[in-house]
C-alpha positions, 0 to 999 in steps of 0.5 A: 972087576971094578974093585969097589969094595975091599974085604978083610978078615974080622979080627973079632970073629974069624967066621966073618969078613969086614967089607969097606968101600974102596976109593973107587967105590966112593967115586962111583957113589959120588958119580951117581948121587945126583941121579939118585936124588933125581929118582927120589924126587920123582918117587915122592912127587909133589908131596909136602914134607908133612905128607912125606912124613905121614907116608913114611909112618904108614910104610914103617907100620906096614913093614913091621906088620909084613916082616914076620910073614916073610922071615924064614921058618915063619910058616905058622905065622903066615897060616895064622894070618891067612886063617889056614889050619895046619 
């Protein structure tokens, strides 16, 4: 086991646990950080900062539209959007 995270009981809510990155976990993130930045620059290509901002605005709007369709127990919303009568 890599032991990248630690788990403790939540003193405010006995039903839940608190998770924290360990020293090893932080080291692992640091080790892959430059690769993540490289992947990010490949993803956004040669877009200008303005184009990236526009893309983020559009993706955020799409996310807000689609999110209710895929939440648990929202079959009614999906049917309404698809024009399907229950």
